[in-house]
N, C-alpha and C positions, 0 to 999 in steps of 0.2 A: 497254273503255268501260263506263260506268255510266249508267243512266237514273234521273233524279230527277223525281218527280211533284209538282207544285205545284197545289193546289186553291184557286181564287179564288171567294169567295161574296159575292153582293150581297144585303143584307138591308134590309127596310123595316119598322121597328117590330118587329124581332125575327123578321120573316117573310122567309125566303129567297125572293127573287124571281128570282135568276139564279145559276148556277154555271158556272165555266169551269175546265177541267183543262188545266194547262200541263206538258208533258213536256220536261225539260231533259236533253239527252244530254251527258254529260261524257266527252270523248275521252281515252283513256289516253295519257300522254306517256312515251315510253321514255327512261329515263336512260342516258347513254352508259356503255359498259363501260370498264374501266380496267386498267392493268397497269404494272409497273415492270421495266426492263431496265438492265444496265450500259451505260456509254458506249462501252466498247471491249473487245476481246479479241484475243489473238494465237495464231497457229498456225504450223506449218511447211509449206512448199510441198510439194504432191503427196503428203501422208501418207494419202490416201484419205478415208474417211468420218469426219468429226469430229462428235461428239455432246457437247453440254454440258447435263447435266441441270439443271433449275430455273434456266435462263437467264432466263426471264420469271417474275416472282413477283408476289404481291399481285394475282392475276388475279381480276377481279370483273365479273359481268354488270350490276351495279347494286345498288340497295337490295334488302332482303329480299323484297319482292313480285315481284322479277324473278329470283329465285334459280334458277327452273326454266329460264331461257333458256340455250341453248348458246352457247359462244364459239369463235371461230376466228381465225386470223391470216393475213394476206397479207404477204409480204416481197418487196421489189424491190431488186435491186442496181443501183447507179448506174454500174457499170462492166460493160459487156457482155463476155461471154466469160470472165469471171474464174472462174466455177465450172463444174464438170462437172455438178453438180446444184445447183439454186438453193437458197438457205437456206430452211428451214422451221422454224416454231415449232409444236409440238404443243399440244393443249389443256391438257396438264399443265405446259407451260412449257419443254419440252426443245427446244433448238436443234440442228439438224443441217444439214450441208452437206458438199460434196466439192469441194476445190480442184483446179484443173488443174495438171499438171506444167508448169513453165516460167512460170507466172503467179505473181507475187509483188508486194508493195507494199501500199498502203493502199487499201481499198475501203469506201465508205459504203453502208449498207443501210437502207432505209426499212421500218419495221415498223408495221403497222396492225392494230388489234383490231376484231372484229365480234361482234355477238351476234344471236340469232335474232329480236329484236324491233326491229332497226334498220330505218330507211327505206333504200331503194335509193340515194337522193340525199341527201347531207348538206350542211349549210351550212358556212361557213368555220370557225365556232366549234366545231362538232361534229367536223370533220376534225382540227383542231388538238388537240382533247381525246383523240382516239383514235389519234394518230400519234406515234411516237418514232423516233429515229435512233441508230444505233450504227456503229462502225467495226470492221473486221477487218483487222489487220495480218498479212500472210503473209510470214514470213521466208524468204528464198531459201536453197536448199541451197548449201553451198560448192562451187565448181567448180575442179577441178585440171586445168589445160590441158597443162602441160608441167613437166618437171623437168630441171634442168641442173646438173651433167652427169648424163646418164642412165646411162652406163656407169661403174661404180665397181668397185674391187677387192673380192674376197670378204671381206677383212678389214674393210671399211667404213672408218670414221674419216675420211670425206670430207664436207665441207660442201656441201650441194646447195641450190639455189634452186627453190622451188615457185612457179609462176606460174599465175594463174587469176583468180577473182572471188569476192567475198563472204567474205573472210577476216576483215575487221573494219572497220566504218564505221557511221555512224548508220543507214544504210539496211539493212545486213546484220545489225546487232546491236541496234538500237533505242535506242542512247544514244551520246553524244559522248565520245570519249577520245583523248588524244594517242597512246596505244599500247594495243592490245587483247591481253588474255591469255585465260585460260580456254579454251585449245585444246590439242590434242595431235595429233601427226603419227605415223602408223604406216607402217612399211615391212613389208608382209606382216603378221605378227602382232606385230612388235617395235616398240617406241617409238623414234622418232627422238630424239636428244639435243640439248641446247643450242638449243632453238627460239628464233627471233628474229622478231618481227613488224616488217615494213618498211612495208607498206601494205595496202590492201584487196585488192590483186592480187599481193602478193609476200611470201613468208616464207622463212626459211632454217632448216636443221637439220643435224645431224651424223648421217650414215647409220650404222646398226649393221652388224655383219657379216651375211653372208647368202650364198646360192648361187642363181644363176639369176634369172629375172625375178620381180618381186614387185609387187603392187598398192600404190599409195601413197594413203593417205586422210588427209583433214584433218577433224578432229572438233572441233566446238564444244560445250563443256559449258554447258548453260543450263537445267538442270532438265527440266521436261516439254517444253521447246522445244529440247532437244539435237538436233544434226543433224550430218550428215557428207556429204562428197563424195569420190569416189575416182577414180583413173586406173588402169585395168588395165595391168599390166606397165609401170608408170611408171619403175621402177628395174630395171637389170640388173646383178647382181653377176657380172661376167664373169671367168672363169678363163682362157680362151684365146680369141684372135681370130685368124683367118687369112683370107687372100684368095688369089685366083688367077684361073684361067680356067674357066668353067663347062664341064663335060663334055657338057652338052646342046647347046650352041651352038658350041663350039670356039673362039669369039672373045670372047663377052661375059664380063665380069668379075663377081666376086661377093665379098662379105664374109660370113663366118659367125662367129657368136658362140656361145660355150658356157659352161656347159652349157645344154641346152634345158629349157624350162619343165616339160614333161610328164615329164621324167626327169632332174631336176637332181641328185638324190642329196643328200648332206649335205656340210657343210664338211669333215668328217673323211674322207669317202669320196665325192667329187664324181664325177658321171658324165662320160663322154667325149662325150656327145651334143652336137650343134651345130644351130643354126637359122640360116637365111638372113636377113641383115639387110635384104634387099629394096632395095638401093640402085640396082639397074638400071643397072649400069655398062656403057658401050658396048664397052669392050675390057678386057683383063686387068689384074690388080693385081700390082705388082712390089715395093711397099714399104709398111710401116706404122710409125706412131709415135704415142705418146700424149703430150699436153701440156695441162695445165690442164683436165683432165676431158673433153677432146675427142680423138677418134680422127682422125688424119691418114692419108689414103689416097692413094697415088700409083701411076702406071702408064702404060699405053698409052691409056687411055680419054680421050675428049673430053667426054663427057656423063655425068651421073648423074641418074637419075630425071627425064630430060628437061631438066635444067639444064646449060648450058655451063660447064664447070669447067676445061678446059685441062690435063688430065693430073694434077691434084692438087686435093684438097678436104679440108675439115674436116667432121666429123659429130659432133654431140653426143648422138646416140641418137634425135633427133627430126628435126632439120633439117640439110640439106646446105648448106654455105657454101663458095663458091669462094674461093681465095686470090688476091685481085685479079682479074685475068682469066686467071690461070694462066701457063703457059709454052708454047713452040712445039714441044716434042718430048717424048718419053717421059721420065718421071721414074723412075729405077731405085733410088734410095737416099734414105733420110730419116734425120736425126739431130737430137735436141734439143740446143740449144747456147745457153747464156746467155739463157734465157728465151724463145728463139725457135726457129725450125725451119730446118735446112739441107737443101736439096734438091739432089740430084745426078742427072745423066742425060745423055741424048742431045739436049739442047736448047741453044740459043744465046741466047735472049732470054726475059725475064720481063716480064709486062705488069701495070702498076698498074690499079687500079679505074677511074681516069679515062682510061686508054688510053696513058699514057706508057710508053716502052719502056726497059728496063734491059738493056744488052748484057752479059750475064752469062757467056757461055760455058756450060759444063756444070755450073756451081755457083752457087747463089743462096741468099740468106738472107731468110726471111720473119719480120718482127718481130711479127706479129700484126695489122698494118694496112698494111704496104707491103713491097715487094721492094727489096733492095739487094745490092751486091757484098759478098762475104765477104772481108775483109781489104783492101778498096778496089781490087781488081783482078779482071778477068775471068779465068776459067780455061778455056783451050781444051781440047777433047777430050771424050770420053765418060766421065763419072764413074759407076762401077758399084757402089761400096761406100763407106760412110762410117762413121767412128768418132769420137765427140766425148767429151771429158771436161771 
């Protein structure tokens, strides 16, 4: 503030008869500080601490006579829980924040500047002059949930389907497109070939050769926003699969796949190690077959991993699928025939998914969706071996 002295004199014929001194106090008015920020920025989910130097520019406490005043910022996110640490702007304009893993999308942040000369309470005009808004788009990491088929030969050259989330959409890429590119799929350290984008949740590629289990990763190329998601042991290049009865229980069945991850060896010299597929079969395994990237398992068991399967099942490396409702006795032999599966054993009936009964005798044909008689007639007896060509 500043004091101005005004002297008032009353004179009569040049003679001062009265004098009055008036002091006028001029209160200082603080000019509002100002700054400039971009309207938006983009980052990747869960990357840790993000710092953007000179995010706020043209920072000024006011005219030259207020140059000594200090400035500071307060930032408020309009979406609770979005950040592990709330955004901050330092006095030099650097923006910093830390996003939470699993949090992505668009969040609006309110930025307000203060200086040391401001009143505690501002009017509407002053608030508007010192407040700006910006958005942070946090792109999600790709999520690989499953690969089908998971079990592939060591030579590769099999087309697999990756299912998951955030492979390509406006939400996951930030722009609209009929089909999205700029991505690569890796099986271990080797690139998948002939990638094809199907949807935000599904892509395909041709698996290279390999040995044992390998991680599968989906990588988006987007400059500083490049990102990737992976599934550990998503693909198994299997050299040998066998099944039987567990020595530990003498009744429960098992499936083992080799070589094992920790001792896979090489394509030229693979190891003979094996690992349990953990299918939790209630009884022993008697027959195996592969078709369309799935392993078909048959035997004395009624359940697998707690699921009722009725002596026969399909496994894609992730999920167990019953064949209809199974059959009513042990399946002892399997053979691939004309795009389907022939099952033989000590059973007399096969059951469709809806419960209908096929009086099959000891031989039945699974088309991929239903049971039927092979050759149009039931086969009495106990079928213990099969050969198809």
